C-alpha positions as CSV (number, residue, x, y, z in Angstrom):
1,M,13.6,4.0,9.3
2,Q,10.5,4.5,6.9
3,F,7.0,4.5,8.1
4,P,5.3,1.2,6.8
5,E,4.4,1.6,3.1
6,S,5.5,5.4,3.3
7,I,7.8,7.2,0.9
8,R,8.5,9.8,3.6
9,S,11.2,9.0,6.1
10,P,11.3,10.6,9.5
11,C,14.1,13.4,9.8
12,P,16.8,11.8,11.9
13,T,18.6,15.0,12.9
14,T,17.7,17.6,15.6
15,K,19.3,20.3,13.5
16,S,16.3,21.1,11.2
17,S,13.8,23.9,10.5
18,P,10.3,23.7,9.5
19,R,9.2,25.6,6.5
20,R,6.0,25.8,4.5
21,I,6.4,24.4,0.8
22,R,3.7,25.1,-1.6
23,G,1.5,22.3,-3.0
24,L,-2.2,21.8,-4.0
25,Y,-5.0,20.6,-1.7
26,F,-8.0,18.8,-3.4
27,R,-10.4,19.4,-0.4
28,S,-13.6,17.3,-0.4
29,H,-15.8,20.5,0.1
30,N,-14.4,22.7,-2.7
31,D,-14.9,22.8,-6.4
32,I,-11.3,23.6,-7.2
33,P,-7.9,22.7,-5.7
34,L,-6.5,25.3,-3.3
35,P,-2.9,26.4,-3.1
36,V,-1.5,25.4,0.4
37,G,1.6,25.7,2.4
38,I,2.6,22.2,3.7
39,T,4.7,22.4,6.9
40,T,7.9,20.4,6.0
41,T,10.8,19.7,8.3
42,I,14.0,20.5,6.5
43,P,17.4,19.3,7.8
44,D,20.2,21.9,7.9
45,V,22.2,19.4,5.7
46,E,20.1,17.2,3.4
47,T,21.6,13.7,2.7
48,A,20.1,10.3,1.5
49,L,19.4,9.6,5.2
50,A,18.2,13.0,6.2
51,K,15.4,14.1,3.8
52,R,12.7,16.7,3.8
53,F,9.7,15.4,5.7
54,P,6.3,16.9,4.6
55,C,3.8,16.9,7.4
56,F,0.7,16.0,5.5
57,E,-1.0,15.4,8.7
58,S,-1.0,19.3,9.2
59,I,-3.3,19.6,6.2
60,L,-5.2,16.3,6.1
61,G,-5.4,15.7,9.9
62,T,-5.3,12.4,11.5
63,R,-8.9,11.0,11.2
64,A,-7.6,8.2,8.9
65,F,-4.5,6.7,7.5
66,I,-2.5,8.8,5.0
67,H,-1.3,6.9,1.9
68,E,1.3,8.3,-0.4
69,C,2.2,7.7,-4.1
70,L,5.2,8.9,-6.1
71,I,4.1,9.9,-9.7
72,T,6.2,10.8,-12.7
73,C,4.6,12.8,-15.6
74,L,6.0,14.1,-18.7
75,D,5.6,17.8,-19.8
76,P,4.8,18.5,-23.5
77,A,8.6,18.7,-24.2
78,G,9.0,15.2,-22.8
79,K,10.8,16.3,-19.7
80,K,10.1,14.1,-16.6
81,H,8.5,15.7,-13.4
82,Q,8.0,13.8,-10.1
83,F,5.1,14.5,-7.7
84,L,4.5,13.3,-4.3
85,L,0.8,12.7,-3.6
86,A,-0.7,12.0,-0.1
87,Y,-4.2,11.0,0.1
88,Q,-6.7,10.2,2.9
89,E,-10.1,8.3,2.2
90,D,-13.2,8.7,4.5
91,P,-16.4,7.1,3.6
92,N,-18.3,9.8,5.6
93,L,-17.2,12.6,3.3
94,P,-18.9,13.5,0.2
95,L,-17.7,12.7,-3.3
96,N,-14.7,15.1,-3.9
97,R,-15.9,17.7,-6.5
98,A,-12.5,19.0,-7.1
99,L,-11.3,15.6,-8.1
100,Q,-14.2,15.1,-10.3
101,K,-13.3,18.2,-12.2
102,V,-9.8,16.6,-12.8
103,F,-11.3,13.2,-13.6
104,P,-15.0,13.0,-14.1
105,Q,-15.2,9.2,-13.2
106,A,-13.7,9.8,-9.9
107,L,-15.8,8.3,-7.1
108,F,-13.3,9.4,-4.5
109,R,-14.5,10.2,-0.9
110,G,-11.4,11.7,0.7
111,E,-8.8,14.4,0.2
112,I,-5.5,14.7,-1.7
113,V,-2.4,16.9,-1.3
114,I,0.2,17.0,-4.1
115,M,3.7,18.5,-3.9
116,R,6.3,18.9,-6.6
117,G,9.2,16.6,-6.3
118,G,12.8,18.0,-6.7
119,T,16.0,16.7,-8.4
120,R,18.0,16.7,-5.1
121,S,15.1,17.1,-2.4
122,L,12.1,15.0,-1.8
123,V,9.7,18.0,-2.2
124,V,10.0,21.6,-3.5
125,N,7.7,24.5,-4.0
126,L,4.9,24.1,-6.8
127,K,5.4,27.2,-8.8
128,G,3.2,28.7,-11.5
129,K,0.4,27.5,-13.7
130,K,2.4,25.1,-15.8
131,E,3.3,23.1,-12.7
132,Q,-0.1,23.2,-11.4
133,V,-1.3,21.7,-14.8
134,L,1.2,19.0,-14.4
135,A,0.3,18.4,-10.8
136,E,-3.4,18.1,-11.9
137,E,-2.2,15.5,-14.6
138,A,-0.6,13.4,-11.8
139,V,-3.7,13.5,-9.9
140,R,-5.6,12.4,-13.0
141,R,-3.1,9.6,-13.6
142,F,-3.6,8.5,-10.0
143,L,-7.3,8.6,-10.0
144,C,-7.4,6.8,-13.3
145,E,-5.1,3.9,-11.9
146,V,-7.3,3.8,-8.7
147,A,-10.5,3.5,-10.6
148,T,-9.0,0.7,-12.9
149,R,-7.8,-1.2,-10.0
150,R,-11.0,-1.2,-8.1
151,A,-13.0,-2.0,-11.1
152,H,-10.7,-5.1,-11.7
153,N,-10.7,-6.2,-8.0
154,R,-14.5,-5.8,-7.7
155,R,-14.9,-8.2,-10.7
156,Y,-12.8,-10.7,-8.8
157,Q,-14.1,-9.8,-5.2
158,R,-10.8,-8.6,-4.0
159,V,-9.7,-5.7,-2.0
160,A,-7.8,-3.3,-4.3
161,E,-4.2,-2.6,-3.5
162,L,-3.8,1.1,-4.3
163,P,-0.6,2.4,-6.1
164,T,2.3,3.9,-4.3
165,V,4.4,4.5,-7.6
166,L,3.2,5.4,-11.0
C-alpha cells in the first residue's frame, strides 16, 4: 500500500535493516546544500513489493506534509539518471538561500532532500561531484516547474498542483 500521492511504499517485511544513504539537504538556513545520510529501511530481499523506504521525516521532521517528486535528468553524454526529491513547505521559514543559488527565481519557503535513484533499487548513495551536479540540476528542474505552475495558476486564481514526476 502506498501513502496517498507518495512514491515511497512502506516496507512490508519485518526482515529489514536501517542504513544511512547519502543525499543532499537544501536546508532553509544554509547557503549551500549539505551532504546528509538519510535513514532508509532496506529489506533483506528487495522485490517490487518490498522496496527501500527512505525516512525523509528523519531529516525534514514532521511539522508539515512531505511531498515527493521523481525526476529524470540527462548527463552530458545523454545517459538518464533518476532522483527522488522530497520537499516540505513552511510559510514561517525564510526564503531558502541554498535553493536560490541553484535557481535564482526560487521563492521557496521550505526544505528539500534529494536522493539518487538506482536501476534496481528506489534509492542509492549519491556519490561524487558529478552526481551532486546532476542532483542540483534535478532540483533546478523541479523549482522551474513549480515556479511555472504557480505563475500560471495565479493568473487563473487556482491552487497550483505541484509535480510528482518530471
